[in-house]
Jmol script that loads the backbone (N, CA, C; Angstrom):
load data "model"
ATOM      1  N   MET A   1     114.024 110.879  81.655  1.00  0.00           N
ATOM      2  CA  MET A   1     114.339 111.680  80.483  1.00  0.00           C
ATOM      3  C   MET A   1     113.777 113.091  80.666  1.00  0.00           C
ATOM      4  N   ILE A   2     114.559 114.086  80.297  1.00  0.00           N
ATOM      5  CA  ILE A   2     114.138 115.483  80.405  1.00  0.00           C
ATOM      6  C   ILE A   2     113.210 115.812  79.229  1.00  0.00           C
ATOM      7  N   PRO A   3     112.029 116.378  79.509  1.00  0.00           N
ATOM      8  CA  PRO A   3     111.140 116.724  78.390  1.00  0.00           C
ATOM      9  C   PRO A   3     111.715 117.878  77.578  1.00  0.00           C
ATOM     10  N   LYS A   4     111.564 117.794  76.276  1.00  0.00           N
ATOM     11  CA  LYS A   4     112.047 118.841  75.389  1.00  0.00           C
ATOM     12  C   LYS A   4     110.888 119.758  75.009  1.00  0.00           C
ATOM     13  N   LYS A   5     111.203 121.007  74.684  1.00  0.00           N
ATOM     14  CA  LYS A   5     110.189 121.988  74.350  1.00  0.00           C
ATOM     15  C   LYS A   5     110.325 122.389  72.886  1.00  0.00           C
ATOM     16  N   ALA A   6     109.190 122.503  72.189  1.00  0.00           N
ATOM     17  CA  ALA A   6     109.188 122.921  70.782  1.00  0.00           C
ATOM     18  C   ALA A   6     109.513 124.409  70.697  1.00  0.00           C
ATOM     19  N   VAL A   7     110.465 124.758  69.833  1.00  0.00           N
ATOM     20  CA  VAL A   7     110.881 126.143  69.630  1.00  0.00           C
ATOM     21  C   VAL A   7     111.129 126.361  68.136  1.00  0.00           C
ATOM     22  N   LYS A   8     111.397 127.606  67.781  1.00  0.00           N
ATOM     23  CA  LYS A   8     111.836 127.959  66.428  1.00  0.00           C
ATOM     24  C   LYS A   8     113.258 128.483  66.543  1.00  0.00           C
ATOM     25  N   TYR A   9     114.135 128.020  65.665  1.00  0.00           N
ATOM     26  CA  TYR A   9     115.503 128.520  65.615  1.00  0.00           C
ATOM     27  C   TYR A   9     115.596 129.472  64.438  1.00  0.00           C
ATOM     28  N   CYS A  10     116.052 130.706  64.685  1.00  0.00           N
ATOM     29  CA  CYS A  10     116.118 131.748  63.663  1.00  0.00           C
ATOM     30  C   CYS A  10     117.575 132.065  63.356  1.00  0.00           C
ATOM     31  N   GLU A  11     117.853 132.205  62.056  1.00  0.00           N
ATOM     32  CA  GLU A  11     119.213 132.519  61.644  1.00  0.00           C
ATOM     33  C   GLU A  11     119.166 133.274  60.328  1.00  0.00           C
ATOM     34  N   SER A  12     120.069 134.213  60.161  1.00  0.00           N
ATOM     35  CA  SER A  12     120.194 134.930  58.894  1.00  0.00           C
ATOM     36  C   SER A  12     121.116 134.128  57.984  1.00  0.00           C
ATOM     37  N   VAL A  13     120.666 133.898  56.767  1.00  0.00           N
ATOM     38  CA  VAL A  13     121.469 133.176  55.782  1.00  0.00           C
ATOM     39  C   VAL A  13     121.518 133.984  54.497  1.00  0.00           C
ATOM     40  N   MET A  14     122.575 133.777  53.725  1.00  0.00           N
ATOM     41  CA  MET A  14     122.700 134.488  52.461  1.00  0.00           C
ATOM     42  C   MET A  14     122.086 133.650  51.347  1.00  0.00           C
ATOM     43  N   GLU A  15     121.231 134.280  50.564  1.00  0.00           N
ATOM     44  CA  GLU A  15     120.646 133.643  49.391  1.00  0.00           C
ATOM     45  C   GLU A  15     120.825 134.582  48.211  1.00  0.00           C
ATOM     46  N   TYR A  16     120.802 134.014  47.044  1.00  0.00           N
ATOM     47  CA  TYR A  16     120.913 134.828  45.838  1.00  0.00           C
ATOM     48  C   TYR A  16     119.530 135.029  45.246  1.00  0.00           C
ATOM     49  N   VAL A  17     119.151 136.294  45.080  1.00  0.00           N
ATOM     50  CA  VAL A  17     117.866 136.649  44.494  1.00  0.00           C
ATOM     51  C   VAL A  17     118.164 137.478  43.247  1.00  0.00           C
ATOM     52  N   GLY A  18     117.822 136.945  42.089  1.00  0.00           N
ATOM     53  CA  GLY A  18     118.117 137.648  40.841  1.00  0.00           C
ATOM     54  C   GLY A  18     119.609 137.846  40.620  1.00  0.00           C
ATOM     55  N   GLY A  19     120.414 136.934  41.115  1.00  0.00           N
ATOM     56  CA  GLY A  19     121.855 137.022  40.957  1.00  0.00           C
ATOM     57  C   GLY A  19     122.549 137.894  41.991  1.00  0.00           C
ATOM     58  N   ASN A  20     121.775 138.521  42.886  1.00  0.00           N
ATOM     59  CA  ASN A  20     122.341 139.386  43.916  1.00  0.00           C
ATOM     60  C   ASN A  20     122.256 138.714  45.278  1.00  0.00           C
ATOM     61  N   PRO A  21     123.338 138.762  46.060  1.00  0.00           N
ATOM     62  CA  PRO A  21     123.282 138.165  47.400  1.00  0.00           C
ATOM     63  C   PRO A  21     122.487 139.056  48.362  1.00  0.00           C
ATOM     64  N   VAL A  22     121.573 138.439  49.103  1.00  0.00           N
ATOM     65  CA  VAL A  22     120.795 139.143  50.127  1.00  0.00           C
ATOM     66  C   VAL A  22     120.738 138.271  51.376  1.00  0.00           C
ATOM     67  N   MET A  23     120.647 138.927  52.536  1.00  0.00           N
ATOM     68  CA  MET A  23     120.501 138.201  53.797  1.00  0.00           C
ATOM     69  C   MET A  23     119.019 137.976  54.054  1.00  0.00           C
ATOM     70  N   VAL A  24     118.659 136.734  54.338  1.00  0.00           N
ATOM     71  CA  VAL A  24     117.269 136.343  54.557  1.00  0.00           C
ATOM     72  C   VAL A  24     117.169 135.685  55.931  1.00  0.00           C
ATOM     73  N   GLU A  25     116.150 136.038  56.686  1.00  0.00           N
ATOM     74  CA  GLU A  25     115.919 135.421  57.995  1.00  0.00           C
ATOM     75  C   GLU A  25     115.180 134.093  57.783  1.00  0.00           C
ATOM     76  N   LYS A  26     115.763 133.010  58.249  1.00  0.00           N
ATOM     77  CA  LYS A  26     115.170 131.671  58.119  1.00  0.00           C
ATOM     78  C   LYS A  26     114.781 131.160  59.496  1.00  0.00           C
ATOM     79  N   GLU A  27     113.736 130.348  59.540  1.00  0.00           N
ATOM     80  CA  GLU A  27     113.302 129.705  60.783  1.00  0.00           C
ATOM     81  C   GLU A  27     113.209 128.206  60.570  1.00  0.00           C
ATOM     82  N   TRP A  28     113.670 127.462  61.580  1.00  0.00           N
ATOM     83  CA  TRP A  28     113.568 126.012  61.557  1.00  0.00           C
ATOM     84  C   TRP A  28     112.843 125.549  62.816  1.00  0.00           C
ATOM     85  N   ASP A  29     112.022 124.524  62.682  1.00  0.00           N
ATOM     86  CA  ASP A  29     111.403 123.897  63.846  1.00  0.00           C
ATOM     87  C   ASP A  29     112.486 123.117  64.583  1.00  0.00           C
ATOM     88  N   ALA A  30     112.496 123.248  65.902  1.00  0.00           N
ATOM     89  CA  ALA A  30     113.520 122.578  66.699  1.00  0.00           C
ATOM     90  C   ALA A  30     112.936 122.176  68.051  1.00  0.00           C
ATOM     91  N   MET A  31     113.666 121.313  68.734  1.00  0.00           N
ATOM     92  CA  MET A  31     113.320 120.912  70.096  1.00  0.00           C
ATOM     93  C   MET A  31     114.444 121.389  71.010  1.00  0.00           C
ATOM     94  N   LEU A  32     114.072 122.161  72.033  1.00  0.00           N
ATOM     95  CA  LEU A  32     115.045 122.701  72.983  1.00  0.00           C
ATOM     96  C   LEU A  32     115.284 121.681  74.085  1.00  0.00           C
ATOM     97  N   GLU A  33     116.556 121.328  74.279  1.00  0.00           N
ATOM     98  CA  GLU A  33     116.899 120.416  75.375  1.00  0.00           C
ATOM     99  C   GLU A  33     117.217 121.187  76.645  1.00  0.00           C
ATOM    100  N   GLY A  34     117.938 122.293  76.505  1.00  0.00           N
ATOM    101  CA  GLY A  34     118.274 123.065  77.686  1.00  0.00           C
ATOM    102  C   GLY A  34     119.135 124.267  77.342  1.00  0.00           C
ATOM    103  N   VAL A  35     119.204 125.204  78.297  1.00  0.00           N
ATOM    104  CA  VAL A  35     120.015 126.403  78.144  1.00  0.00           C
ATOM    105  C   VAL A  35     121.203 126.291  79.096  1.00  0.00           C
ATOM    106  N   GLN A  36     122.385 126.587  78.592  1.00  0.00           N
ATOM    107  CA  GLN A  36     123.611 126.496  79.372  1.00  0.00           C
ATOM    108  C   GLN A  36     123.846 127.812  80.103  1.00  0.00           C
ATOM    109  N   GLY A  37     124.737 127.803  81.067  1.00  0.00           N
ATOM    110  CA  GLY A  37     125.053 128.991  81.844  1.00  0.00           C
ATOM    111  C   GLY A  37     125.755 130.078  81.053  1.00  0.00           C
ATOM    112  N   ASP A  38     126.360 129.730  79.926  1.00  0.00           N
ATOM    113  CA  ASP A  38     127.090 130.716  79.115  1.00  0.00           C
ATOM    114  C   ASP A  38     126.221 131.380  78.052  1.00  0.00           C
ATOM    115  N   GLY A  39     124.901 131.133  78.080  1.00  0.00           N
ATOM    116  CA  GLY A  39     123.997 131.759  77.117  1.00  0.00           C
ATOM    117  C   GLY A  39     123.765 130.946  75.863  1.00  0.00           C
ATOM    118  N   SER A  40     124.349 129.768  75.798  1.00  0.00           N
ATOM    119  CA  SER A  40     124.110 128.903  74.646  1.00  0.00           C
ATOM    120  C   SER A  40     123.003 127.911  74.991  1.00  0.00           C
ATOM    121  N   ALA A  41     122.433 127.327  73.953  1.00  0.00           N
ATOM    122  CA  ALA A  41     121.349 126.369  74.137  1.00  0.00           C
ATOM    123  C   ALA A  41     121.626 125.127  73.290  1.00  0.00           C
ATOM    124  N   ILE A  42     121.133 124.008  73.752  1.00  0.00           N
ATOM    125  CA  ILE A  42     121.228 122.764  72.997  1.00  0.00           C
ATOM    126  C   ILE A  42     119.861 122.516  72.382  1.00  0.00           C
ATOM    127  N   ILE A  43     119.823 122.457  71.038  1.00  0.00           N
ATOM    128  CA  ILE A  43     118.570 122.180  70.334  1.00  0.00           C
ATOM    129  C   ILE A  43     118.771 120.991  69.407  1.00  0.00           C
ATOM    130  N   TYR A  44     117.671 120.407  68.992  1.00  0.00           N
ATOM    131  CA  TYR A  44     117.691 119.317  68.021  1.00  0.00           C
ATOM    132  C   TYR A  44     116.865 119.737  66.813  1.00  0.00           C
ATOM    133  N   ILE A  45     117.471 119.626  65.628  1.00  0.00           N
ATOM    134  CA  ILE A  45     116.759 119.832  64.369  1.00  0.00           C
ATOM    135  C   ILE A  45     116.894 118.527  63.602  1.00  0.00           C
ATOM    136  N   ASP A  46     115.774 117.888  63.327  1.00  0.00           N
ATOM    137  CA  ASP A  46     115.780 116.582  62.649  1.00  0.00           C
ATOM    138  C   ASP A  46     116.692 115.584  63.344  1.00  0.00           C
ATOM    139  N   THR A  47     116.600 115.483  64.646  1.00  0.00           N
ATOM    140  CA  THR A  47     117.338 114.567  65.522  1.00  0.00           C
ATOM    141  C   THR A  47     118.842 114.850  65.593  1.00  0.00           C
ATOM    142  N   ILE A  48     119.318 115.949  65.009  1.00  0.00           N
ATOM    143  CA  ILE A  48     120.734 116.307  65.064  1.00  0.00           C
ATOM    144  C   ILE A  48     120.916 117.407  66.108  1.00  0.00           C
ATOM    145  N   PRO A  49     121.777 117.199  67.105  1.00  0.00           N
ATOM    146  CA  PRO A  49     121.961 118.226  68.139  1.00  0.00           C
ATOM    147  C   PRO A  49     122.839 119.383  67.643  1.00  0.00           C
ATOM    148  N   TYR A  50     122.492 120.587  68.078  1.00  0.00           N
ATOM    149  CA  TYR A  50     123.258 121.798  67.762  1.00  0.00           C
ATOM    150  C   TYR A  50     123.395 122.617  69.035  1.00  0.00           C
ATOM    151  N   ARG A  51     124.543 123.280  69.176  1.00  0.00           N
ATOM    152  CA  ARG A  51     124.735 124.242  70.267  1.00  0.00           C
ATOM    153  C   ARG A  51     124.672 125.623  69.633  1.00  0.00           C
ATOM    154  N   VAL A  52     123.684 126.419  70.030  1.00  0.00           N
ATOM    155  CA  VAL A  52     123.420 127.707  69.391  1.00  0.00           C
ATOM    156  C   VAL A  52     123.250 128.787  70.456  1.00  0.00           C
ATOM    157  N   PRO A  53     123.393 130.066  70.079  1.00  0.00           N
ATOM    158  CA  PRO A  53     123.120 131.149  71.032  1.00  0.00           C
ATOM    159  C   PRO A  53     121.635 131.190  71.393  1.00  0.00           C
ATOM    160  N   GLU A  54     121.345 131.378  72.662  1.00  0.00           N
ATOM    161  CA  GLU A  54     119.942 131.392  73.100  1.00  0.00           C
ATOM    162  C   GLU A  54     119.156 132.522  72.451  1.00  0.00           C
ATOM    163  N   LYS A  55     119.811 133.637  72.125  1.00  0.00           N
ATOM    164  CA  LYS A  55     119.107 134.779  71.550  1.00  0.00           C
ATOM    165  C   LYS A  55     118.512 134.475  70.170  1.00  0.00           C
ATOM    166  N   ARG A  56     118.917 133.394  69.545  1.00  0.00           N
ATOM    167  CA  ARG A  56     118.364 133.029  68.234  1.00  0.00           C
ATOM    168  C   ARG A  56     117.169 132.089  68.319  1.00  0.00           C
ATOM    169  N   ILE A  57     116.709 131.827  69.533  1.00  0.00           N
ATOM    170  CA  ILE A  57     115.584 130.917  69.729  1.00  0.00           C
ATOM    171  C   ILE A  57     114.320 131.716  69.988  1.00  0.00           C
ATOM    172  N   LYS A  58     113.242 131.340  69.294  1.00  0.00           N
ATOM    173  CA  LYS A  58     111.922 131.902  69.555  1.00  0.00           C
ATOM    174  C   LYS A  58     111.119 130.836  70.274  1.00  0.00           C
ATOM    175  N   TYR A  59     110.653 131.181  71.465  1.00  0.00           N
ATOM    176  CA  TYR A  59     109.842 130.236  72.214  1.00  0.00           C
ATOM    177  C   TYR A  59     108.411 130.303  71.713  1.00  0.00           C
ATOM    178  N   ILE A  60     107.809 129.148  71.458  1.00  0.00           N
ATOM    179  CA  ILE A  60     106.429 129.116  70.948  1.00  0.00           C
ATOM    180  C   ILE A  60     105.519 128.424  71.930  1.00  0.00           C
TER     181      ILE A  60
END
end "model"
wireframe off; spacefill off
backbone 0.3
color backbone group
């Protein structure tokens, strides 16, 4: 089994603050499985796999 590395996944999401939409930067704890040749990465958040752009990953 390939060891996974703990990372943070960052994404901008829209939230409503006082009735106004604003973009907020959110971070989720994730496990990195690997980086693909096309710049995408496979991560797991709560045991669910996601394919995301590598530039949105913060290595910790």
